[in-house]
C-alpha angles and dihedrals in degrees: 000000000000139000109250096185141334130189156137121239144169111217122206103153128087086218087081098100128128128188114204095211096047106053130112092213099073131161102058140097127232134215113185125178128196112226094175140342122031142277135170139241125201108198126175094333098320131099123221132191113230104210130165112308094020124120131183134209121208138160126223117256102032138111103279144106129199120191150152128243114209098221088076128076114270114295113235114198144176118204145181127193119194136184130205143073093272092054090051091049093050092048090052091049096050095042089052090052101040108009124239093307126070130187116214132160117241089243095050119120091248094059096037091053090050091054089050091053091049092051091049090057102032102038108017092040094222109179103167101124093202093053092046091048090051091049091048089051090051088053091051091051088055089050091054094044095049091044091056090049090048093048090055090056090044092051091054091048091045092053090052092050093049092049090048091053093045092050092050092051093047090052098041105031090125092060127077105269124185130183088249092054093045095047091048090052090052094043098239136095119272095245092056091047091053091050091050092050093048092049095043104041105003099245138082123261091250091052089053090050092052090052091054091048093050090049090053091047092050091054094047093048090059102032100043140043093222117138113265092240090054092049090054091051093047090051094055102260110142096215139016091241093054090047090053093047095051093042092054090050090058102034104024089231140070123270089251093053091050092051090054098044098076094142094055093041106031093170127106091208136024121194127204098189 
């Protein structure tokens, strides 16, 4: 493993723009930390704001772009580029745990150690490649350790967010609920909410909502004499045809057939969770 480049820079020009799949200098990984100002990262179809205290991890080549927009204050950054199989392995590990964006305080061990490495090269003129490789490896161990600590905090927060969304859907299944409305209620963006649901319970938020609506409909079909069309409306289905379609997907029969088959399904309620 070797250090490809390391540096500190203040960016003021919109010409600062790098595409990860269109660079001649391939085969390395990049850690870049925002000290002040703001930049942007486009990563696998999503756009991220790189504000103070935010770092990103990318590999070259890969489908990404990081850049500066001039209507912001100057973007001050600290970066490290590494080469080698071990660097690639660590990048994969951390991205899997935290995603491409990391949040670290300027006084955190990860950032302080990076400044130390920069001073060794820039001020003390250390050129011993073995010593520099060892120091870079120490820095990567700090990256892994702090990432694991961060992921524990993230998992606790994620669980709370998922439970918040599930509670809201259980209590408001009869109302029109969109991903935008649900994510706003939980205080996160809809893409993050979908990822948390998939990771936590293996389905999307809207799939979870459909399950709660079908459960409610099953109970009403057995416990009430309400018309089937009215039951669909009370359970949040926007049309009778959609209610029938979703119900058949779950029960392999129509709502009317289920209401009549009391001997085969002698339960007032059926739960999918």
